[in-house]
ZAMARGU-4260 file (C-alpha; in steps of 0.2 Angstrom, whole numbers, plus 5000, padded with zeros to 4 digits):
<rodrens>
0) 5000/5000/5000 | 5008/5017/4995 | 5011/5028/5010 | 5007/5047/5012 | 5022/5059/5013
5) 5022/5067/5030 | 5024/5084/5022 | 5008/5082/5013 | 5015/5078/4996 | 5020/5062/4989
10) 5038/5057/4985 | 5032/5045/4972 | 5017/5052/4964 | 5018/5043/4947 | 5021/5027/4957
15) 5005/5030/4967 | 4995/5033/4951 | 5003/5018/4942 | 4998/5007/4957 | 4980/5011/4956
20) 4976/4996/4944 | 4983/4984/4957 | 4979/4992/4974 | 4960/4997/4971 | 4956/4980/4965
25) 4965/4972/4979 | 4955/4982/4992 | 4938/4978/4983 | 4944/4959/4983 | 4948/4960/5001
30) 4931/4968/5005 | 4921/4955/4997 | 4930/4941/5005 | 4925/4946/5023 | 4909/4953/5031
35) 4918/4964/5043 | 4932/4976/5042 | 4924/4987/5029 | 4929/5003/5038 | 4947/4998/5037
40) 4946/4995/5019 | 4937/5012/5017 | 4951/5020/5026 | 4963/5012/5015 | 4954/5019/5000
45) 4952/5036/5008 | 4971/5037/5011 | 4974/5031/4993 | 4963/5045/4986 | 4972/5058/4996
50) 4989/5052/4990 | 4983/5053/4972 | 4976/5070/4976 | 4993/5075/4984 | 5002/5068/4969
55) 4994/5081/4957 | 5006/5094/4952 | 4995/5102/4939 | 4977/5099/4936 | 4968/5084/4944
60) 4976/5070/4935 | 4979/5059/4950 | 4962/5062/4957 | 4954/5058/4941 | 4964/5042/4939
65) 4958/5036/4956 | 4939/5041/4952 | 4940/5031/4935 | 4948/5016/4944 | 4935/5016/4958
70) 4921/5017/4945 | 4929/5004/4934 | 4929/4991/4949 | 4912/4997/4954 | 4905/4993/4937
75) 4909/4974/4940 | 4895/4972/4953 | 4882/4982/4945 | 4875/4968/4935 | 4876/4955/4948
80) 4860/4947/4954 | 4851/4952/4971 | 4857/4944/4987 | 4874/4939/4980 | 4885/4940/4995
85) 4901/4947/4987 | 4891/4961/4978 | 4882/4966/4993 | 4899/4967/5003 | 4905/4979/4989
90) 4890/4990/4990 | 4893/4991/5009 | 4911/4996/5006 | 4906/5010/4994 | 4893/5016/5007
95) 4906/5015/5021 | 4919/5024/5010 | 4906/5039/5007 | 4903/5039/5026 | 4922/5040/5030
100) 4925/5053/5017 | 4911/5064/5024 | 4918/5062/5042 | 4935/5067/5036 | 4928/5082/5027
105) 4918/5087/5043 | 4934/5086/5053 | 4944/5096/5041 | 4930/5109/5041 | 4930/5110/5060
110) 4949/5112/5060 | 4948/5126/5047 | 4936/5136/5059 | 4949/5134/5072 | 4940/5120/5081
115) 4926/5131/5086 | 4914/5125/5073 | 4902/5110/5076 | 4903/5095/5064 | 4891/5094/5049
120) 4875/5086/5052 | 4876/5069/5044 | 4858/5070/5038 | 4860/5087/5030 | 4862/5082/5012
125) 4859/5099/5005 | 4864/5116/5011 | 4861/5132/5001 | 4876/5143/4995 | 4881/5156/5007
130) 4878/5146/5023 | 4892/5147/5035 | 4905/5134/5031 | 4895/5128/5016 | 4903/5123/4999
135) 4919/5115/5006 | 4928/5109/4990 | 4938/5093/4993 | 4943/5078/4983 | 4931/5068/4994
140) 4916/5080/4990 | 4920/5080/4971 | 4921/5061/4971 | 4904/5059/4980 | 4896/5071/4967
145) 4904/5061/4953 | 4898/5045/4961 | 4880/5051/4963 | 4879/5058/4945 | 4886/5041/4938
150) 4874/5031/4948 | 4859/5042/4942 | 4863/5036/4924 | 4861/5018/4930 | 4843/5023/4936
155) 4838/5023/4918 | 4847/5007/4913 | 4836/4994/4904 | 4844/4980/4914 | 4834/4978/4931
160) 4850/4972/4940 | 4859/4988/4936 | 4845/4999/4942 | 4843/4989/4958 | 4862/4990/4962
165) 4862/5009/4958 | 4847/5012/4969 | 4854/5001/4983 | 4871/5010/4984 | 4862/5027/4984
170) 4850/5021/4998 | 4865/5015/5009 | 4875/5031/5005 | 4863/5045/5006 | 4864/5049/5024
175) 4883/5051/5022 | 4882/5063/5007 | 4885/5079/5017 | 4882/5095/5007 | 4879/5092/4989
180) 4875/5104/4975 | 4857/5111/4974 | 4854/5105/4956 | 4861/5088/4960 | 4849/5086/4976
185) 4834/5090/4966 | 4839/5079/4952 | 4842/5065/4964 | 4825/5067/4971 | 4817/5068/4954
190) 4826/5052/4949 | 4821/5043/4965 | 4803/5047/4963 | 4804/5039/4946 | 4811/5023/4953
195) 4798/5021/4966 | 4787/5018/4952 | 4798/5005/4944 | 4790/4988/4940 | 4803/4979/4951
200) 4798/4979/4969 | 4816/4977/4975 | 4821/4993/4966 | 4806/5002/4973 | 4812/4996/4990
205) 4829/5004/4989 | 4822/5020/4980 | 4810/5022/4994 | 4823/5021/5007 | 4834/5033/4999
210) 4820/5045/4996 | 4814/5044/5014 | 4831/5050/5019 | 4830/5065/5008 | 4815/5072/5017
215) 4820/5091/5020 | 4812/5103/5032 | 4798/5108/5022 | 4793/5090/5019 | 4789/5087/5037
220) 4773/5097/5035 | 4768/5087/5019 | 4779/5092/5004 | 4781/5083/4988 | 4793/5070/4994
225) 4782/5066/5009 | 4767/5065/4998 | 4775/5052/4986 | 4781/5041/5001 | 4764/5041/5009
230) 4756/5036/4992 | 4769/5022/4991 | 4765/5016/5009 | 4746/5016/5006 | 4745/5009/4988
235) 4761/4999/4984 | 4756/4980/4980 | 4772/4974/4988 | 4772/4972/5007 | 4791/4974/5007
240) 4790/4991/4999 | 4777/4997/5011 | 4788/4991/5025 | 4803/5000/5019 | 4793/5017/5019
245) 4785/5013/5035 | 4802/5010/5044 | 4811/5025/5036 | 4798/5039/5033 | 4800/5054/5044
250) 4787/5053/5058 | 4778/5069/5058 | 4760/5076/5059 | 4759/5074/5040 | 4764/5056/5040
255) 4759/5049/5057 | 4740/5046/5052 | 4746/5035/5037 | 4759/5026/5048 | 4745/5021/5060
260) 4735/5014/5045 | 4748/5001/5043 | 4742/4993/5059 | 4728/4986/5048 | 4740/4981/5034
265) 4736/4965/5025 | 4754/4959/5028 | 4757/4952/5046 | 4775/4957/5046 | 4771/4975/5042
270) 4758/4976/5056 | 4771/4968/5068 | 4783/4982/5063 | 4771/4995/5068 | 4770/4989/5086
275) 4788/4983/5088 | 4798/4996/5079 | 4789/5011/5073 | 4777/5016/5087 | 4788/5012/5103
280) 4800/5028/5100 | 4784/5039/5099 | 4777/5045/5115 | 4759/5040/5116 | 4754/5057/5123
285) 4757/5064/5106 | 4743/5053/5099 | 4724/5058/5101 | 4713/5047/5111 | 4705/5041/5095
290) 4721/5036/5088 | 4726/5027/5103 | 4710/5017/5103 | 4712/5013/5084 | 4730/5007/5086
295) 4726/4996/5102 | 4710/4989/5094 | 4720/4984/5078 | 4734/4976/5088 | 4725/4968/5102
300) 4712/4960/5091 | 4724/4955/5077 | 4722/4936/5072 | 4741/4934/5071 | 4748/4930/5089
305) 4765/4938/5084 | 4756/4955/5080 | 4746/4954/5096 | 4762/4951/5107 | 4770/4965/5098
310) 4756/4977/5103 | 4756/4971/5121 | 4775/4973/5122 | 4773/4991/5115 | 4761/4995/5129
315) 4771/4986/5143 | 4788/4992/5139 | 4786/5009/5129 | 4770/5016/5134 | 4772/5011/5153
320) 4789/5019/5152 | 4782/5035/5145 | 4769/5035/5160 | 4784/5034/5172 | 4780/5016/5176
325) 4763/5022/5184 | 4749/5010/5179 | 4736/5022/5185 | 4743/5036/5173 | 4743/5023/5158
330) 4726/5018/5162 | 4720/5036/5162 | 4727/5037/5144 | 4716/5022/5139 | 4700/5032/5143
335) 4693/5016/5151 | 4675/5024/5153 | 4672/5023/5134 | 4685/5012/5128 | 4679/4996/5120
340) 4697/4988/5120 | 4704/4994/5137 | 4699/4977/5146 | 4707/4966/5133 | 4723/4977/5133
345) 4724/4976/5152 | 4721/4957/5153 | 4734/4955/5139 | 4746/4966/5148 | 4744/4957/5164
350) 4746/4940/5155 | 4763/4946/5147 | 4769/4955/5163 | 4762/4945/5178 | 4773/4955/5190
355) 4762/4970/5187 | 4746/4963/5195 | 4756/4953/5208 | 4764/4969/5215 | 4747/4979/5216
360) 4740/4982/5233 | 4723/4989/5237 | 4720/4997/5254 | 4704/5002/5263 | 4707/5020/5259
365) 4708/5017/5241 | 4692/5007/5240 | 4683/5022/5248 | 4689/5035/5235 | 4688/5025/5219
370) 4690/5034/5202 | 4685/5026/5186 | 4703/5021/5182 | 4707/5014/5199 | 4690/5004/5199
375) 4695/4997/5182 | 4712/4992/5188 | 4705/4983/5203 | 4692/4974/5193 | 4705/4969/5179
380) 4717/4963/5193 | 4704/4952/5201 | 4698/4945/5184 | 4716/4941/5180 | 4718/4931/5196
385) 4701/4923/5194 | 4705/4917/5176 | 4721/4909/5183 | 4711/4901/5197 | 4722/4909/5210
390) 4709/4909/5224 | 4722/4915/5237 | 4726/4931/5227 | 4707/4934/5224 | 4703/4933/5242
395) 4718/4944/5247 | 4712/4958/5236 | 4693/4955/5237 | 4684/4964/5251 | 4670/4956/5262
400) 4652/4955/5254 | 4646/4968/5267 | 4659/4980/5263 | 4656/4978/5244 | 4637/4981/5247
405) 4641/4997/5257 | 4652/5003/5243 | 4639/5000/5230 | 4626/5009/5241 | 4638/5024/5244
410) 4641/5026/5226 | 4623/5023/5221 | 4618/5037/5233 | 4631/5049/5226 | 4625/5045/5208
415) 4607/5049/5213 | 4612/5066/5221 | 4624/5071/5207 | 4617/5085/5196 | 4632/5087/5184
420) 4628/5076/5169 | 4646/5076/5164 | 4651/5067/5180 | 4637/5054/5180 | 4645/5043/5167
425) 4661/5041/5178 | 4650/5036/5193 | 4640/5024/5183 | 4656/5016/5177 | 4663/5014/5195
430) 4647/5006/5200 | 4648/4994/5185 | 4666/4989/5190 | 4660/4986/5208 | 4646/4975/5202
435) 4659/4965/5191 | 4670/4963/5207 | 4655/4957/5217 | 4652/4943/5204 | 4668/4936/5209
440) 4664/4934/5227 | 4658/4918/5235 | 4648/4927/5248 | 4652/4915/5263 | 4645/4927/5276
445) 4626/4925/5277 | 4623/4942/5284 | 4633/4950/5269 | 4624/4938/5257 | 4607/4944/5263
450) 4612/4962/5262 | 4619/4960/5245 | 4603/4951/5238 | 4592/4965/5245 | 4603/4978/5238
455) 4603/4970/5220 | 4584/4969/5220 | 4584/4987/5225 | 4596/4992/5211 | 4585/4983/5199
460) 4571/4995/5204 | 4581/5011/5200 | 4572/5018/5184 | 4588/5023/5175 | 4598/5007/5178
465) 4609/5003/5163 | 4607/4987/5154 | 4625/4981/5157 | 4622/4984/5175 | 4606/4973/5174
470) 4616/4959/5167 | 4629/4960/5181 | 4616/4961/5194 | 4607/4945/5186 | 4624/4936/5187
475) 4626/4941/5206 | 4608/4936/5210 | 4612/4919/5201 | 4627/4916/5212 | 4616/4921/5228
480) 4602/4909/5223 | 4602/4891/5230 | 4595/4884/5213 | 4589/4889/5196 | 4571/4889/5201
485) 4576/4900/5216 | 4584/4912/5204 | 4569/4912/5192 | 4557/4915/5207 | 4568/4930/5213
490) 4569/4938/5195 | 4550/4935/5192 | 4546/4945/5208 | 4558/4958/5202 | 4548/4960/5186
495) 4532/4961/5195 | 4539/4974/5207 | 4545/4984/5192 | 4528/4983/5183 | 4519/4988/5200
500) 4530/5002/5203 | 4526/5011/5187 | 4517/5028/5190 | 4499/5029/5187 | 4494/5035/5170
505) 4491/5053/5167 | 4475/5055/5158 | 4479/5073/5154 | 4495/5068/5145 | 4493/5052/5135
510) 4510/5054/5126 | 4519/5055/5143 | 4509/5040/5149 | 4513/5030/5133 | 4532/5034/5135
515) 4531/5029/5154 | 4523/5012/5149 | 4535/5009/5135 | 4550/5012/5147 | 4542/5000/5160
520) 4539/4987/5146 | 4557/4988/5140 | 4565/4986/5157 | 4554/4971/5161 | 4559/4963/5145
525) 4577/4966/5148 | 4576/4958/5165 | 4567/4943/5157 | 4580/4942/5144 | 4594/4942/5157
530) 4585/4929/5167 | 4582/4917/5152 | 4600/4919/5146 | 4606/4911/5163 | 4593/4897/5163
535) 4597/4880/5156 | 4583/4868/5163 | 4569/4864/5152 | 4555/4876/5153 | 4539/4868/5160
540) 4522/4874/5159 | 4521/4875/5178 | 4536/4887/5178 | 4533/4905/5184 | 4542/4910/5168
545) 4527/4904/5158 | 4517/4917/5167 | 4529/4931/5161 | 4528/4924/5144 | 4509/4926/5143
550) 4509/4943/5153 | 4525/4952/5145 | 4533/4943/5131 | 4518/4939/5120 | 4510/4956/5121
555) 4527/4964/5117 | 4528/4953/5101 | 4511/4959/5096 | 4514/4977/5101 | 4514/4991/5088
560) 4530/4998/5096 | 4545/4992/5086 | 4557/4992/5101 | 4545/4981/5111 | 4543/4969/5096
565) 4562/4968/5095 | 4564/4964/5114 | 4549/4952/5113 | 4556/4942/5099 | 4572/4940/5108
570) 4564/4934/5124 | 4552/4923/5114 | 4567/4915/5105 | 4576/4912/5122 | 4560/4903/5128
575) 4560/4893/5113 | 4578/4887/5116 | 4571/4880/5133 | 4555/4872/5125 | 4555/4863/5109
580) 4536/4863/5108 | 4536/4882/5110 | 4549/4883/5096 | 4538/4873/5084 | 4523/4883/5088
585) 4532/4900/5085 | 4543/4896/5070 | 4531/4904/5058 | 4532/4920/5069 | 4550/4921/5067
590) 4550/4918/5049 | 4537/4932/5047 | 4549/4944/5056 | 4562/4939/5044 | 4551/4941/5029
595) 4542/4957/5034 | 4553/4965/5047 | 4566/4978/5045 | 4581/4984/5054 | 4584/4976/5072
600) 4568/4966/5071 | 4573/4958/5055 | 4591/4954/5062 | 4584/4947/5078 | 4571/4936/5069
605) 4585/4929/5058 | 4596/4926/5074 | 4581/4917/5082 | 4578/4906/5067 | 4596/4901/5066
610) 4598/4898/5084 | 4582/4887/5085 | 4587/4877/5070 | 4604/4874/5077 | 4597/4868/5093
615) 4583/4856/5086 | 4588/4854/5068 | 4577/4858/5053 | 4567/4841/5051 | 4555/4845/5066
620) 4554/4864/5063 | 4552/4865/5044 | 4534/4858/5042 | 4525/4874/5048 | 4536/4883/5035
625) 4532/4871/5021 | 4547/4859/5022 | 4566/4859/5024 | 4568/4866/5006 | 4557/4881/5010
630) 4567/4884/5027 | 4583/4884/5017 | 4576/4895/5004 | 4571/4908/5017 | 4589/4907/5024
635) 4596/4908/5006 | 4587/4924/5003 | 4596/4932/5017 | 4613/4928/5009 | 4609/4940/4995
640) 4602/4954/5007 | 4608/4972/5004 | 4613/4973/5022 | 4630/4967/5026 | 4626/4963/5044
645) 4611/4952/5039 | 4622/4944/5025 | 4636/4940/5038 | 4623/4934/5051 | 4615/4922/5038
650) 4632/4916/5032 | 4638/4912/5049 | 4622/4904/5055 | 4621/4893/5039 | 4639/4888/5041
655) 4636/4883/5059 | 4621/4872/5053 | 4632/4864/5040 | 4645/4860/5053 | 4633/4853/5065
660) 4624/4843/5051 | 4608/4851/5054 | 4603/4853/5036 | 4595/4838/5028 | 4601/4841/5010
665) 4618/4850/5013 | 4626/4849/4995 | 4617/4864/4987 | 4619/4874/5003 | 4638/4871/5003
670) 4639/4876/4985 | 4630/4892/4988 | 4642/4897/5002 | 4657/4893/4991 | 4650/4904/4977
675) 4646/4918/4990 | 4664/4917/4997 | 4672/4921/4981 | 4659/4932/4974 | 4666/4950/4971
680) 4649/4957/4978 | 4654/4951/4996 | 4672/4958/4994 | 4668/4972/5007 | 4659/4961/5019
685) 4674/4957/5030 | 4663/4948/5044 | 4656/4936/5031 | 4673/4933/5022 | 4682/4930/5038
690) 4669/4918/5045 | 4669/4908/5029 | 4688/4908/5027 | 4688/4899/5044 | 4673/4888/5041
695) 4678/4879/5024 | 4695/4871/5030 | 4688/4867/5047 | 4673/4859/5039 | 4682/4850/5025
700) 4696/4843/5036 | 4685/4838/5051 | 4679/4821/5043 | 4680/4811/5027 | 4661/4813/5025
705) 4662/4832/5025 | 4676/4831/5012 | 4666/4820/5001 | 4653/4833/5001 | 4665/4846/4996
710) 4671/4835/4982 | 4653/4832/4977 | 4650/4851/4974 | 4667/4857/4969 | 4665/4856/4950
715) 4648/4864/4951 | 4654/4878/4962 | 4669/4881/4950 | 4658/4882/4935 | 4647/4894/4943
720) 4662/4905/4949 | 4669/4905/4931 | 4653/4914/4926 | 4653/4926/4941 | 4671/4931/4941
725) 4673/4933/4922 | 4662/4948/4920 | 4669/4955/4936 | 4687/4953/4930 | 4682/4961/4913
730) 4675/4976/4922 | 4690/4978/4933 | 4680/4974/4949 | 4688/4957/4954 | 4696/4959/4971
735) 4713/4952/4975 | 4713/4934/4978 | 4697/4931/4968 | 4703/4926/4951 | 4695/4911/4942
740) 4711/4901/4944 | 4714/4905/4962 | 4696/4900/4967 | 4697/4884/4958 | 4714/4880/4966
745) 4707/4884/4983 | 4692/4873/4981 | 4702/4859/4975 | 4714/4860/4990 | 4699/4859/5002
750) 4693/4844/4993 | 4710/4835/4993 | 4709/4819/5005 | 4728/4819/5006 | 4728/4835/5016
755) 4715/4827/5028 | 4726/4812/5030 | 4741/4822/5033 | 4732/4832/5047 | 4725/4816/5054
760) 4743/4809/5055 | 4749/4825/5063 | 4735/4824/5076 | 4738/4805/5079 | 4757/4808/5081
765) 4754/4822/5094 | 4742/4811/5104 | 4753/4796/5103 | 4741/4785/5093 | 4748/4774/5080
770) 4745/4775/5061 | 4732/4761/5062 | 4720/4774/5068 | 4722/4785/5053 | 4707/4787/5041
775) 4709/4779/5024 | 4713/4791/5010 | 4698/4792/4998 | 4707/4796/4982 | 4694/4788/4971
780) 4681/4802/4976 | 4694/4815/4974 | 4699/4809/4956 | 4680/4809/4952 | 4683/4828/4951
785) 4693/4826/4935 | 4679/4815/4928 | 4665/4827/4932 | 4675/4842/4926 | 4679/4834/4909
790) 4661/4829/4907 | 4655/4846/4910 | 4667/4854/4898 | 4657/4847/4883 | 4641/4858/4888
795) 4649/4873/4896 | 4653/4890/4887 | 4671/4893/4882 | 4676/4904/4897 | 4670/4890/4909
800) 4678/4876/4899 | 4694/4885/4900 | 4694/4886/4919 | 4688/4868/4921 | 4702/4862/4910
805) 4715/4872/4919 | 4709/4865/4935 | 4713/4847/4930 | 4732/4850/4932 | 4729/4856/4949
810) 4722/4839/4955 | 4740/4832/4957 | 4735/4814/4953 | 4747/4800/4959 | 4749/4782/4959
815) 4735/4779/4971 | 4722/4785/4959 | 4710/4771/4953 | 4714/4764/4936 | 4696/4765/4931
820) 4695/4783/4934 | 4711/4786/4925 | 4704/4777/4910 | 4688/4787/4910 | 4698/4804/4911
825) 4709/4798/4897 | 4694/4794/4885 | 4686/4810/4889 | 4702/4820/4887 | 4705/4812/4869
830) 4686/4816/4865 | 4688/4834/4870 | 4704/4836/4860 | 4696/4828/4844 | 4680/4839/4845
835) 4691/4854/4844 | 4681/4863/4858 | 4696/4872/4865 | 4699/4888/4855 | 4714/4896/4864
840) 4732/4889/4864 | 4734/4890/4883 | 4719/4879/4886 | 4725/4866/4873 | 4742/4865/4881
845) 4734/4863/4898 | 4724/4848/4891 | 4739/4841/4883 | 4749/4842/4899 | 4735/4833/4908
850) 4734/4820/4895 | 4753/4817/4897 | 4750/4814/4916 | 4737/4802/4912 | 4748/4792/4900
855) 4761/4792/4913 | 4750/4784/4926 | 4742/4772/4914 | 4759/4767/4908 | 4755/4769/4890
860) 4768/4774/4878 | 4762/4790/4870 | 4769/4785/4853 | 4758/4769/4853 | 4742/4777/4859
</rodrens>
């Protein structure tokens, strides 16, 4: 290695320049052989560059020679494929060399100011002329500008590997560029914005990384660079590209809302990154309550356990740290009074960090001055220990029943006396938390037990008692009751007291009287509903509940008030679940609610029909409706409802009926669900799609009979989907994952008995059972799919014929396929080819490949056939 002369010049300048052809390749070669030591190699290049510069006596011949040799060696890796280790190491060497050059220039600039100046900001890639210290012209700065201009030429190369490597080098080097020319800066931004639209995802990744590091001050408020990156993060089809922007874009008021959107990204890794890498450095106080709620709801409800764990880790490590390790302050940030996810977040947090609830202590003074947040923490802690059956911990924290009753009385009196409407929700929340705490008590003290029972009955008489409190009170009374009949007796007495306590009708104000009667009727029905939901014994005609059925429920169903009809239908359905005869007698009523009702009445009637059918089956219920076919037709009509909620409810209910084998003729029902699942019309109904996505594999792989049913309807469903998806695709409305080929592939996979056998083998292995318990593989019924598909191609239109033929190669026939069916498929294949029914080359080639597969399995020489 040539050495620099101590005086600043070189005693052998021509020798240094002459040695470039051997020294620079040597450094590049050494760098690609090792994954470490890049800074050492970069320092060697920097010293060599300075020696070449010092060797210049006139002009910049030495410096130019070094630059040319560097570029010559760099060119050798620009066409090397992605993830080639040697090329990646050279890219790292170049980035390290740029970094070293920038650092040395910064040191020289500081020394030029007499050591009083501060180092240049490594992220400041552009400084306007005239700034203090700007425009330092060195061999390193000239080299960096030359390098960037050269790489920008590669951005336009036809070869994708060249574009990739150029973007990769710029992405790794951009933070070390230092100050560059204004025109070059804007040219770099312009070219990078072109590359983020490259057809290759890998190139878009590196272009996005580089562009995100060029966000200047004005872009923090939403400049063009920020706008381009946000568009990429929202709409790029590649999860890797969206992730690159997510991790590198500057987090500001302009970008944070779009960053939070990635918590609902379709890619699980991206969602995990939001909680694990992006959000932890951001103080949760900077987020609005609504943003916190959406973020936590997305994470804690995520189906991927890794994403959920990342969300909990963010709360337990980052957010709790920002709260000063104060759980009460963190809980305040969750807005527990109105939050739908706070309970799940707290339970997940306690599950991941059990030391938090174990170290909590609740003294008597705290119980007497409860705030909504503290009441929430107490209830969550007790539920945590209760779910883990830690009776000692529950007893240690839970007060006596008498003390609980006194607390409830005190807060109830405070609520009754409170005139400030803004404070009442907090008091109601505290009371609800105390009721949930009381549910966990065993009430060993007879005196406290009686006091609590009296208090619960008194609370049910309060006119404005919320429905969720009625449910909690019903649970407490159920625990205090000695039997179910005792519980029913108490609740029937409560309903009678509620109705008797209603104020007398005011003859002078009929509207007020109507409203008062309506409120009493609603409350009575809510108490009846809560009672029936907690009963499991068969409903007998001698039961006191039958009296309420006649006095309250039936009149409500017949009422002209829609809200009473809704509660009445719900209560009547619960009664029917306890009495089969009652269900048969009222099945027409529920069907009428579905056919003629609207809104909640329609939805509740549908739920009642589905629940009763699930409980008793269709055979005994269908005669009053005309028969099982009419019952199924009524449910089918709901699958095509304009209401997404009704459609999802019907889909889930029918799937449950199929799974429980409650439908007499399941084949057409299963086929209808398959078509509905892939139909573009249901693309926006997430509840329906998620339910069916879980149902089909669970149903198909539960038992061989279920899979045989899937095989029976597969071809018909694929043929129907070919007609449904083809127009949608032509109109550009087909959603991702709903193409004809993908739908056929998925259905064939669900019908494959080899997957069922593999799952059975895995299950048997995990339970220690031998292979003798495995169900036999019914490959014959699976191969029948090919026979049925080929027969159908002779009568279907060309578009459907194409899908069916392409499906044949997805069957994956093997040596276990019955010889008879192989022969049938071969004969049908030859007949189809001879009749020239296939118009396009792709379909003919697919049929030829399938025929070759059949010949292979039939052991027939294609030349002799």
